[in-house]
C-alpha positions as CSV (number, residue, x, y, z in Angstrom):
1,X,118.8,105.4,89.7
2,X,122.0,103.4,89.4
3,X,122.5,102.0,92.9
4,X,124.8,99.0,93.8
5,X,121.9,97.2,95.5
6,X,122.4,93.5,96.6
7,X,119.7,91.4,94.9
8,X,117.8,89.0,97.0
9,X,118.9,86.2,94.7
10,X,122.4,86.3,96.2
11,X,120.8,85.8,99.6
12,X,119.0,82.7,98.3
13,X,122.2,81.3,96.5
14,X,124.1,81.7,99.8
15,X,121.4,79.9,101.7
16,X,121.6,77.0,99.1
17,X,125.4,76.7,99.5
18,X,125.4,76.9,103.3
19,X,122.5,74.4,103.4
20,X,124.5,72.0,101.2
21,X,127.6,72.3,103.4
22,X,125.6,71.8,106.6
23,X,123.8,68.7,105.0
24,X,127.1,67.1,104.0
25,X,128.6,67.8,107.4
26,X,125.5,66.3,109.1
27,X,125.7,63.1,107.0
28,X,129.4,62.7,107.8
29,X,128.9,63.4,111.5
30,X,125.9,61.1,111.7
31,X,127.8,58.2,110.1
32,X,130.7,58.8,112.5
33,X,128.3,58.8,115.6
34,X,126.5,55.7,114.4
35,X,129.8,54.1,113.4
36,X,128.5,53.5,109.9
37,X,130.9,53.5,106.9
38,X,130.4,56.4,104.6
39,X,129.7,55.6,100.9
40,X,129.6,58.1,98.0
41,X,126.4,56.8,96.5
42,X,124.0,58.3,94.0
43,X,121.5,58.8,96.8
44,X,124.1,61.0,98.6
45,X,124.7,63.2,95.6
46,X,121.0,63.6,95.0
47,X,120.4,64.6,98.6
48,X,123.0,67.3,98.4
49,X,120.8,69.0,95.8
50,X,117.3,68.1,97.1
51,X,117.9,68.9,100.8
52,X,119.0,72.5,100.2
53,X,116.1,73.0,97.8
54,X,113.7,71.8,100.5
55,X,115.3,74.3,103.0
56,X,114.9,77.1,100.4
57,X,111.2,76.2,100.1
58,X,110.8,76.5,103.9
59,X,112.7,79.8,103.9
60,X,110.5,81.1,101.1
61,X,107.4,79.9,103.0
62,X,108.4,82.0,106.0
63,X,108.9,85.1,103.9
64,X,112.7,85.1,104.0
65,X,113.2,86.3,100.4
66,X,111.8,89.8,100.7
67,X,113.7,93.0,100.0
68,X,117.0,92.6,101.9
69,X,117.2,96.4,102.6
70,X,114.2,96.2,104.9
71,X,115.4,93.3,107.1
72,X,116.2,93.4,110.8
73,X,119.2,91.4,111.9
74,X,117.4,90.3,115.1
75,X,114.3,89.3,113.3
76,X,116.4,87.4,110.8
77,X,118.2,85.5,113.6
78,X,114.9,84.4,115.1
79,X,113.6,83.4,111.6
80,X,116.7,81.4,110.9
81,X,116.4,79.5,114.2
82,X,112.7,78.8,113.7
83,X,113.3,77.4,110.2
84,X,116.3,75.4,111.4
85,X,114.1,73.8,114.1
86,X,111.5,72.9,111.4
87,X,114.2,71.4,109.2
88,X,115.5,69.2,112.0
89,X,112.0,68.0,112.8
90,X,111.5,67.1,109.2
91,X,114.7,65.2,109.1
92,X,113.9,63.5,112.5
93,X,110.5,62.2,111.3
94,X,112.1,61.2,108.0
95,X,114.5,59.0,109.9
96,X,111.6,57.4,111.8
97,X,109.4,56.8,108.7
98,X,112.4,55.5,106.8
99,X,112.6,52.7,109.3
100,X,116.2,53.2,110.4
101,X,117.2,51.2,113.4
102,X,119.5,52.0,116.2
103,X,119.8,54.2,119.3
104,X,117.7,57.3,118.7
105,X,119.6,59.3,121.3
106,X,122.5,59.1,118.8
107,X,120.2,60.3,116.0
108,X,119.2,63.2,118.4
109,X,122.9,64.2,118.8
110,X,123.3,64.2,115.1
111,X,120.2,66.3,114.6
112,X,121.4,68.8,117.2
113,X,124.6,69.1,115.3
114,X,122.6,69.7,112.1
115,X,120.6,72.4,113.9
116,X,123.8,74.1,115.1
117,X,125.5,73.8,111.7
118,X,122.5,74.9,109.7
119,X,121.7,77.9,111.9
120,X,125.3,79.1,112.5
121,X,126.4,78.8,108.8
122,X,123.2,80.3,107.4
123,X,123.0,83.2,109.8
124,X,126.7,84.0,109.5
125,X,126.4,84.5,105.8
126,X,123.1,86.4,106.2
127,X,124.8,88.6,108.8
128,X,127.5,89.4,106.3
129,X,124.9,90.5,103.7
130,X,123.0,92.5,106.3
131,X,126.1,94.3,107.6
132,X,127.0,95.1,104.0
133,X,123.5,96.5,103.5
134,X,123.9,98.7,106.7
135,X,127.2,100.0,105.4
136,X,125.7,100.9,102.0
137,X,122.9,102.8,103.7
138,X,125.3,104.6,106.1
139,X,127.5,105.7,103.2
140,X,124.6,106.8,101.1
141,X,125.6,104.6,98.1
142,X,122.1,103.0,98.5
143,X,119.1,105.0,99.6
144,X,115.3,105.0,99.5
145,X,113.8,107.8,97.4
146,X,111.2,109.2,99.8
147,X,108.6,111.9,100.3
148,X,106.8,113.1,103.3
149,X,103.0,113.5,103.2
150,X,101.1,115.3,105.9
151,X,100.7,118.6,107.7
152,X,103.5,121.1,107.6
153,X,104.6,121.4,111.3
154,X,104.9,117.6,111.9
155,X,106.5,117.0,108.5
156,X,109.2,119.6,109.3
157,X,109.8,117.8,112.6
158,X,110.1,114.5,110.9
159,X,112.5,115.9,108.3
160,X,114.7,117.4,111.0
161,X,114.7,114.1,112.9
162,X,115.8,112.1,109.9
163,X,118.6,114.6,109.0
164,X,119.9,114.8,112.6
165,X,119.6,111.1,113.4
166,X,123.1,109.7,114.2
167,X,122.1,106.4,112.6
168,X,121.6,106.8,108.9
169,X,118.1,105.9,107.9
170,X,118.6,105.4,104.2
171,X,115.8,107.9,103.4
172,X,116.5,110.5,100.8
173,X,113.7,113.0,101.1
174,X,112.8,114.5,97.8
175,X,110.1,116.8,99.2
176,X,106.9,117.4,100.9
177,X,103.3,116.6,99.7
178,X,100.5,118.5,101.4
179,X,97.2,117.1,102.3
180,X,95.1,120.1,101.5
181,X,94.1,120.6,105.2
182,X,94.3,123.7,107.4
183,X,97.6,122.3,108.9
184,X,99.3,122.9,105.6
185,X,99.5,126.7,106.2
186,X,102.8,126.2,107.9
187,X,104.7,124.6,105.1
188,X,108.2,123.2,105.9
189,X,110.9,125.7,105.2
190,X,113.6,123.2,104.3
191,X,111.5,120.9,102.2
192,X,110.5,121.3,98.5
193,X,106.8,121.5,98.2
194,X,105.9,118.9,95.5
195,X,102.2,119.6,95.4
196,X,99.0,118.3,96.8
197,X,98.1,114.6,97.5
198,X,95.8,114.8,94.5
199,X,98.8,114.7,92.3
200,X,100.5,111.8,94.1
201,X,100.6,109.5,91.0
202,X,102.7,112.0,89.1
203,X,105.0,112.7,92.1
204,X,105.7,109.0,92.7
205,X,106.5,108.3,89.0
206,X,108.6,111.4,88.5
207,X,110.9,110.8,91.4
208,X,110.7,107.0,91.4
209,X,109.5,107.1,95.1
210,X,109.9,103.9,97.1
211,X,109.1,105.1,100.6
212,X,106.2,107.4,101.8
213,X,106.3,108.8,105.3
214,X,103.0,110.0,106.6
215,X,103.1,112.7,109.2
216,X,99.8,114.1,110.4
217,X,98.7,115.5,113.7
218,X,96.5,113.4,116.0
219,X,93.6,115.9,115.7
220,X,93.7,115.3,111.9
221,X,94.0,111.5,111.8
222,X,90.9,111.5,109.7
223,X,93.2,112.4,106.9
224,X,94.9,109.0,107.1
225,X,92.0,107.3,105.5
226,X,92.1,109.7,102.6
227,X,95.9,109.3,102.3
228,X,95.9,105.5,102.5
229,X,93.1,105.3,100.0
230,X,95.2,107.4,97.5
231,X,98.2,105.1,98.1
232,X,96.4,101.8,98.2
233,X,97.3,100.8,94.6
234,X,100.9,102.2,94.6
235,X,104.0,100.0,94.8
236,X,105.5,101.9,97.7
237,X,106.3,101.2,101.3
238,X,104.1,103.4,103.7
239,X,105.2,104.3,107.2
240,X,103.3,106.5,109.7
241,X,104.7,108.7,112.4
242,X,103.1,107.5,115.7
243,X,101.7,109.7,118.3
244,X,103.9,109.9,121.4
245,X,100.9,109.3,123.8
246,X,99.9,106.2,121.8
247,X,103.4,104.9,122.0
248,X,103.7,105.4,125.7
249,X,100.3,103.9,126.4
250,X,101.0,100.9,124.2
251,X,98.0,101.5,122.0
252,X,100.2,101.2,118.9
253,X,103.1,98.8,118.2
254,X,106.0,100.6,116.4
255,X,109.1,99.2,114.7
256,X,112.4,101.0,115.2
257,X,113.4,101.7,111.6
258,X,117.0,102.6,111.5
259,X,116.7,104.6,114.7
260,X,113.3,106.2,114.0
261,X,110.0,104.8,115.6
262,X,107.6,104.4,112.6
263,X,104.5,102.3,112.0
264,X,104.7,100.0,109.0
265,X,101.4,100.0,107.0
266,X,100.8,96.6,105.5
267,X,98.2,96.2,102.7
268,X,97.3,92.7,103.9
269,X,95.8,91.6,107.2
270,X,98.2,88.7,107.4
271,X,102.0,88.6,107.8
272,X,104.0,87.4,104.9
273,X,104.6,83.9,106.3
274,X,100.9,83.6,107.1
275,X,100.0,84.6,103.6
276,X,102.4,82.0,102.1
277,X,101.1,79.2,104.4
278,X,97.5,80.1,103.5
279,X,98.4,80.1,99.8
280,X,100.0,76.7,100.2
281,X,97.0,75.3,102.1
282,X,94.7,76.7,99.4
283,X,96.7,75.0,96.6
284,X,96.8,71.7,98.4
285,X,93.1,71.6,99.2
286,X,92.2,72.8,95.7
287,X,94.4,70.0,94.1
288,X,92.8,67.3,96.4
289,X,89.3,68.6,95.6
290,X,90.0,68.5,91.9
291,X,91.3,65.0,92.1
292,X,88.2,63.9,93.9
293,X,85.7,65.9,91.8
294,X,87.1,65.8,88.3
295,X,84.5,63.2,87.0
296,X,81.7,65.5,88.2
297,X,83.4,68.6,86.7
298,X,83.9,66.8,83.4
299,X,80.2,65.8,83.3
300,X,79.1,69.3,84.1
301,X,81.4,70.7,81.4
302,X,80.1,68.3,78.8
303,X,76.4,69.1,79.7
304,X,77.1,72.9,79.5
305,X,78.8,72.5,76.1
306,X,76.1,70.4,74.6
307,X,73.2,72.4,76.0
308,X,74.2,76.0,75.2
309,X,76.1,78.0,72.7
310,X,79.3,79.9,73.3
311,X,82.7,79.0,74.9
312,X,82.9,76.4,77.7
313,X,84.9,78.7,80.0
314,X,83.6,82.2,80.9
315,X,86.2,84.9,81.0
316,X,86.0,88.6,82.0
317,X,88.5,91.3,82.8
318,X,88.7,92.1,86.5
319,X,90.3,94.7,88.7
320,X,93.2,92.9,90.5
321,X,95.9,93.6,93.1
322,X,97.2,97.1,93.2
323,X,94.5,98.2,90.8
């Protein structure tokens, strides 16, 4: 599939450039507000590189650099504002701990300017990319190879809804995969029957499937466990068609995906930003524990090596993420 997709690296490069511009503008404005002469020092040039790199690390921590084709512009605006606020807080406490003297209300004005510059520049460029993505999906030059899994009647309704939706979804439905239940007796007329869910591996690899839309009746929701178990080790995005009663009652929270209400199925219990923060905390605590315990660990390692045969480190093949 030769699609002109925008790689997420360009998103990150644009963030770096806008962060550097915002940082230079902040320094110039701060010096003007504080009436301090500006000097092109080595420290200034280093900060132009280090500051944007720190911003990119914060963006990465909050899960910004995921697939650009599954981003919401509203969600990206809120994420940009949240990261901008964190950046300003870091700079503010950096000013305090650096021992800089003066009227802190003036520093506050400079930091407010940094927040406005950072957020407006960053989101403007991000909005350009996201609008470009929307146009690509609308024109069909970029699409998501997809299949529908479920019972025939509901699958046919979903297929019709996708095709008649005024707002282009980006889904290119390659066919229908049955569940093997009684509801499959009414197979969709307009959909190619690709086979049973037992052959899902072959179907995904043959058609390079990226999106799987699960459509089963509420009375057959027991099939969901079977379907999700089959898909648990596949590198695909899974979405489920919600039940109307559940949506109206608020029992389920749905996301409006390009005009269609669908439930995103996440493999993990935590959101991306929560996973990243947890991973960072794990690494920091592990590093601190190692620095404190390395004498004990070294002693144990030597005792193990001297008291028994075989290698010092035990290794064994394990089943990992996605199988």
